[in-house]
Structures are given as structure tokens and as C-alpha cells.
C-alpha positions in Angstrom: -176.3 37.4 38.2 -179.5 36.9 40.2 -180.4 35.0 43.3 -183.6 33.5 44.6 -184.8 33.9 48.2 -181.7 33.4 50.3 -184.0 32.2 53.1 -184.3 29.0 51.1 -180.6 28.7 50.5 -181.4 27.9 46.8 -179.3 30.2 44.5 -179.6 30.1 40.7 -177.1 31.9 38.5 -178.1 32.2 34.9 -175.4 32.7 32.2 -175.3 36.2 30.8 -174.7 34.7 27.3 -177.2 31.8 27.0 -179.2 31.7 30.2 -178.1 28.2 31.3 -177.0 27.6 34.8 -173.6 28.7 36.0 -171.4 26.5 38.3 -168.5 27.4 40.5 -165.2 26.4 38.9 -162.9 24.7 41.5 -159.5 26.3 41.7 -160.7 29.4 40.0 -162.4 32.6 41.1 -165.3 32.5 38.6 -168.5 30.7 37.6 -168.6 28.7 34.4 -171.6 28.0 32.2 -172.4 24.3 32.0 -173.8 24.8 28.5 -171.7 27.3 26.5 -168.6 27.5 28.7 -168.9 31.3 29.3 -167.2 32.5 32.5 -168.2 35.2 34.9 -166.0 36.4 37.7 -166.9 36.3 41.4 -166.3 39.8 42.8 -163.4 39.6 45.4 -164.5 40.5 48.9 -163.4 43.9 50.1 -160.8 43.8 53.0 -163.4 45.2 55.4 -166.0 42.5 54.4 -163.4 39.8 54.7 -162.3 40.9 58.1 -165.9 41.2 59.3 -166.7 37.7 58.0 -163.8 36.1 59.7 -164.5 37.7 63.1 -165.0 35.4 66.0 -168.4 35.2 67.6 -168.9 35.2 71.4 -169.5 31.6 72.5 -171.5 32.5 75.6 -173.8 34.9 73.7 -174.5 32.1 71.2 -175.2 29.5 73.9 -177.5 31.9 75.5 -179.3 32.5 72.2 -178.3 36.1 72.2 -176.6 36.3 68.8 -177.8 39.2 66.6 -180.4 38.3 64.0 -178.0 38.7 61.1 -176.0 35.7 62.4 -179.1 33.4 62.0 -180.6 32.0 58.8 -183.2 29.5 57.8 -182.5 27.0 55.0 -184.5 24.4 53.2 -183.1 20.9 53.8 -183.8 17.2 53.5 -182.9 14.7 56.1 -181.6 11.3 55.0 -183.3 8.7 57.2 -180.5 6.2 56.6 -177.6 8.2 57.9 -179.1 11.3 59.4 -177.4 13.8 57.1 -179.1 17.1 56.5 -178.5 18.3 52.9 -179.6 21.5 51.1 -181.0 20.9 47.6 -181.7 23.2 44.7 -185.3 24.7 44.7 -186.1 22.8 41.5 -184.9 19.4 42.9 -187.5 17.1 44.4 -185.5 13.8 44.6 -181.9 12.8 44.7 -179.3 10.5 46.3 -177.7 11.0 49.6 -174.0 11.7 49.0 -173.0 10.1 52.3 -174.6 6.7 51.9 -176.1 6.5 48.3 -179.6 6.2 49.7 -182.4 7.7 47.5 -184.1 10.6 49.2 -187.1 12.8 48.4 -186.8 16.5 49.2 -189.4 17.7 51.6 -190.2 21.3 52.6 -188.5 21.2 56.0 -186.6 24.3 57.2 -183.6 24.4 59.4 -183.0 27.5 61.5 -179.3 27.8 62.4 -176.3 29.9 62.8 -175.3 30.9 59.3 -171.8 30.1 57.9 -169.4 33.0 58.2 -166.7 31.7 55.8 -165.7 28.8 53.6 -162.8 27.3 51.7 -163.7 27.2 48.1 -163.0 24.0 46.1 -159.5 23.9 44.7 -159.5 20.3 43.4 -161.7 19.6 40.4 -164.0 16.6 40.2 -161.7 14.9 37.6 -158.7 15.3 40.0 -160.7 14.0 42.9 -161.9 11.0 40.8 -158.4 10.2 39.8 -157.2 10.3 43.4 -160.0 8.0 44.5 -159.4 5.3 41.8 -155.7 5.6 42.3 -156.2 5.0 46.1 -158.5 2.0 45.3 -155.9 0.6 42.8 -153.2 0.5 45.6 -155.4 -1.6 47.9 -154.2 -5.2 47.2 -157.2 -6.9 48.6 -160.0 -4.6 47.3 -162.6 -6.2 45.1 -161.5 -5.7 41.4 -165.2 -5.2 40.5 -165.5 -2.3 42.9 -162.5 -0.6 41.4 -163.8 -1.0 37.9 -167.3 0.1 39.1 -165.8 3.2 40.7 -163.7 4.1 37.6 -166.8 4.2 35.4 -169.3 5.0 38.2 -171.4 8.1 38.7 -170.1 11.6 39.2 -168.6 12.6 42.6 -170.7 15.0 44.7 -169.1 18.2 45.7 -170.3 19.0 49.2 -169.5 21.7 51.7 -169.3 20.1 55.1 -170.0 22.2 58.3 -167.3 22.8 60.9 -167.0 24.8 64.0 -163.7 26.5 65.0 -163.0 27.5 68.6 -160.6 30.0 70.2 -159.9 30.3 73.9 -157.3 31.4 76.4 -156.5 28.7 78.9 -154.7 28.7 82.3 -154.3 25.4 84.2 -153.0 24.9 87.7 -151.7 21.4 88.3 -150.1 19.1 90.9 -148.4 15.8 90.3 -145.2 13.8 90.5 -141.9 14.0 88.5 -140.2 10.6 88.1 -136.4 10.4 87.6 -134.7 7.2 86.7 -131.9 5.7 88.8 -130.2 2.4 88.8 -129.3 -0.2 91.5 -127.0 -3.1 91.1 -128.1 -6.5 92.2 -126.8 -10.0 92.0 -128.8 -12.6 90.0 -128.1 -16.2 89.2 -127.9 -17.2 85.5 -127.2 -20.5 83.8 -124.1 -20.7 81.6 -123.1 -24.0 79.9 -125.4 -25.9 82.3 -123.9 -24.3 85.4 -125.4 -21.7 87.7 -123.3 -18.6 88.1 -123.8 -15.2 89.8 -124.1 -12.1 87.6 -124.3 -8.4 88.4 -127.4 -6.7 86.8 -128.5 -3.0 86.6 -132.1 -2.6 87.8 -134.0 0.7 86.8 -136.1 2.4 89.5 -138.0 5.6 89.7 -137.6 8.4 92.2 -140.8 10.4 92.5 -140.8 14.1 93.6 -144.0 16.1 94.2 -144.5 19.1 91.8 -147.0 21.8 91.1 -147.2 24.5 88.6 -149.2 26.4 86.0 -149.4 26.2 82.2 -151.0 28.6 79.7 -152.0 28.1 76.1 -154.0 30.0 73.5 -156.2 27.7 71.3 -156.6 29.1 67.8 -159.2 27.7 65.4 -159.6 24.3 67.0 -161.7 22.4 64.4 -164.7 20.2 65.3 -166.8 18.7 62.6 -170.4 19.9 62.7 -172.1 16.7 61.5 -172.1 13.0 62.2 -173.0 11.7 58.8 -169.4 11.3 57.9 -167.4 8.9 60.1 -165.1 11.0 62.4 -162.0 9.0 61.4 -162.6 9.9 57.8 -163.1 13.6 58.7 -160.0 13.6 60.9 -158.0 11.8 58.2 -158.7 14.7 55.7 -156.7 17.1 57.9 -154.8 19.3 57.8 -156.8 22.2 56.3 -155.2 25.5 55.5 -157.6 27.9 57.1 -155.7 30.7 55.6 -157.7 30.0 52.5 -161.0 30.9 54.1 -163.2 33.3 52.2 -166.2 35.2 53.4 -169.3 33.1 52.9 -170.9 33.8 49.5 -173.6 31.7 47.7 -171.5 32.2 44.5 -169.2 29.4 45.8 -172.1 27.1 46.3 -173.4 27.3 42.7 -173.4 23.7 41.4 -172.7 22.2 44.8 -174.6 21.2 47.9 -174.1 22.1 51.5 -174.7 20.0 54.5 -176.4 21.6 57.5 -174.9 21.1 60.9 -176.4 18.4 63.2 -173.8 18.8 66.0 -175.1 21.7 67.9 -172.7 24.4 69.2 -172.8 23.2 72.9 -172.1 19.7 71.9 -169.3 20.8 69.5 -167.7 22.9 72.3 -167.8 19.9 74.6 -165.8 17.9 72.0 -163.4 20.9 71.6 -162.9 20.8 75.4 -161.9 17.2 75.2 -159.3 18.1 72.6 -158.1 21.0 74.7 -157.8 18.8 77.8 -155.6 16.3 75.9 -153.4 19.1 74.7 -153.2 20.7 78.1 -152.2 17.3 79.6 -149.3 17.1 77.1 -148.3 20.7 78.2 -148.4 19.7 81.9 -146.2 16.6 81.3 -143.6 18.7 79.4 -143.7 21.3 82.2 -143.2 18.6 84.9 -140.2 17.2 83.0 -138.2 14.2 84.2 -138.4 10.7 82.8 -142.0 9.9 83.8 -144.9 12.1 85.0 -148.1 11.6 87.0 -150.8 14.2 87.0 -152.9 14.1 90.1 -155.0 17.3 89.7 -155.5 19.9 87.0 -157.9 22.8 87.1 -158.4 24.8 83.9 -159.9 28.2 83.5 -161.0 29.4 80.1 -161.5 33.0 79.0 -162.3 34.8 75.7 -164.1 31.7 74.3 -165.2 32.5 70.7 -166.2 30.4 67.7 -166.9 30.5 63.9 -169.2 28.4 61.7 -167.4 27.6 58.5 -167.8 25.2 55.5 -165.0 23.0 54.1 -165.0 21.4 50.6 -165.2 17.6 50.2 -165.6 15.6 47.1 -167.6 12.5 48.0 -168.6 9.2 46.4 -170.9 6.6 47.9 -171.2 3.3 46.0 -173.5 0.4 46.6 -171.7 -2.8 45.5 -173.0 -6.3 46.1 -175.4 -5.1 48.8 -172.8 -3.0 50.7 -172.3 0.7 50.8 -168.8 2.1 50.4 -167.9 5.8 51.0 -164.9 7.7 49.8 -164.1 11.3 50.6 -161.5 13.6 49.1 -160.3 16.9 50.6 -161.5 19.5 48.1 -158.6 21.8 49.0 -155.6 19.4 49.1 -156.7 16.2 47.4 -156.1 14.0 50.4 -158.3 10.9 50.4 -160.0 8.7 53.0 -162.5 5.9 52.6 -163.9 2.6 53.9 -161.4 -0.1 53.0 -163.1 -2.8 50.9 -162.0 -6.4 51.2 -162.3 -9.3 48.8 -162.8 -12.6 50.5 -161.6 -14.4 47.4 -158.4 -12.5 47.2 -157.6 -13.0 50.8 -158.3 -16.8 50.5 -156.1 -17.1 47.5 -153.3 -15.1 49.3 -153.6 -17.4 52.3 -153.6 -20.5 50.1 -150.5 -19.1 48.3 -148.7 -18.7 51.5 -149.6 -22.2 52.6 -148.3 -23.6 49.3 -145.0 -21.6 49.6 -144.5 -22.8 53.2 -145.2 -26.4 52.1 -142.7 -26.2 49.2 -140.0 -24.6 51.4 -140.5 -27.4 54.0 -140.3 -30.1 51.3 -137.1 -28.6 49.9 -135.5 -28.2 53.3 -136.0 -32.0 53.9 
């Protein structure tokens, strides 16, 4: 096995038997020749290497640009001007199609200096399995254009892409003050109409008794995930969860053989701000549970974080982007679990026919009832 200059992130693995290119085989621990089918094993990472690769990095050092040189790398990327994705291409590729929006792109010589990935989850779902999941999902959408489903079934291959993510760890301690609400009931007399006559009736009215409270909650956040790119809609990325991060392996270019990797466009500081929003929502839930009662009001919360660390990881996604009748449709499949997300396509003709059918059914029912 040989590798070109890693500074260009373009790795080529010739087959020992015929010299053709090797490709990582999803769900396996080896590379497979695309020409003769010969397989070569990926050496398993030693326990020390695995532990080192999965170590957390100090967040404040990174934000102050004080990370060691071996944590930084430079890769050759192309930026899609339609959706903004940054994608690594093979050194021999000079043109291609953006896997996110199906826009043709031409590879330039741009370089991207960034924090290198520490670990990744290898693909476990094959392209055939991902394609079957996608077409099955489209087939279950009643109002999807039939032409798009047929086009997807016989369409181009899916792109296997490693998508960048950040994970964050932190200890949190939050002092809060607020109100605890306890329900109680009062009986009151109301007038109601019974058989055309006004009559008094007793009614239970719920009220809330508020009591001032204050306290402290603590939580350790472990591997809070934030997507490191904006090219994929966040609702699609969130919909691919959960990820089993127990499957993380030390980063090795072997796993990228035959695949592409997207460079992160969400910088570390921005990603941590998004992680803080997640933390604040979870802490608010903790405070409400700690307050107890039937209702809660949070008037003040002051959170102190310590031990903030992070990792840069890559997660596997099968992706298809189709242009159909002037519109672009994207579908993504979790390369570990097979879970699928996509942009729901609608057929105006099918919707119109369904509405017409309902109108006809209502008209027939009304005629029969008369």
C-alpha cells in the first residue's frame, strides 16, 4: 500500500495483484480492488493509538490557536459555489458533481488549513443497501412524483461522503432562581342552561400557588454533537441521529479510499456557540425537574463551565442529489445505521387528483344521504 502526499489529502492505494485502485469495503475491515476483487486488510489500530486518537483536545487552546502542529493539516479542496460545500477530490480528478446539490464543479488548487480529523466511523452500509433504503422511502411517499421515483431507481450512483462533526465535553454547574407552581382548586357557582332553563351549578376551578425557589444543578456533557458544515440542511443532519460513537476508529486515510470527505465550514468557535445553545436547553430541563411541582418559572440561571474539550470527527453519509424537472432533490442515508432523510417531493397532479377524488366522494355521500 502506498500513499501520496498527505498534505493534499489525496490517497491512492494500488492493488498488490493487478495495480488497479482499491476501495474501502463498507461493513468490512479491508480494501477491495475495483478491478479484480482482491482484498487487502486494514491493519487494526493498536490500543495506544486508538486511545490517543480519541483523546479530547483542549477547547481554549484551540480557540487561542495554541494547538500543537500535529493537530493541524492542509487539504486540497474545491468549493461548490451553489451550496458552499467544501469537498476533497482525488488528485487525478479535475471535475465532478457536488454531492450535495448536483451542481457541476471544477476542481481548483485551493488549500484548506484546518484542525485534522481525529477519528471517524467507517461506512457499515453498502451503496446497494443505501440505494434500496432511499428508493423504498420514496416509494412510501404517496404524493411523490412517480417519475422521480423511477429516475432515482435507475439514477446515478450514490456518493459516499464523510461529513465533518465536532463533539464537545464540559462540566456544568448552574445556580438558578425561580418559582414552583402547585395546583389547587376552588369551587365556584356558575349558571348553566338545562332544557332552556338557567340553573346554578358548582364548578371546580384550577389555580396555581407560586412559591419562590432557588437551587443548583450539575451535568456532565459528553460528546455533544454539532455538524461542522452548512451544506446539508440541519434538519436532515439531525434526522440521521442517533450515531453510535462507540464505533469511532482512529482517523486513517485507508477508510477514505474510494470516498470523499467534506471539509468543515463551521469554525470551532461557531460550533461551540451552537453546542452552548444545546447545553442551555438541556440545563433548563434539568432546572425544571429540580424545581418540581406542576409548573415552573425560571427567572435567573447562571452557568459555569469547566474542562471544555472537543474532538473533530467524520461521520459516514450516503448521498444522492437529483435534478428533476428543474428542481434539485437531496436524499441522505446514515452510513452506519441506514436511517434516511430527504426533501419530500410533491406531485401537483397527484394532489389535485386526490382532492378531486375527495370532492367526488363527498358529493356522492351527500346525494345518497338525500
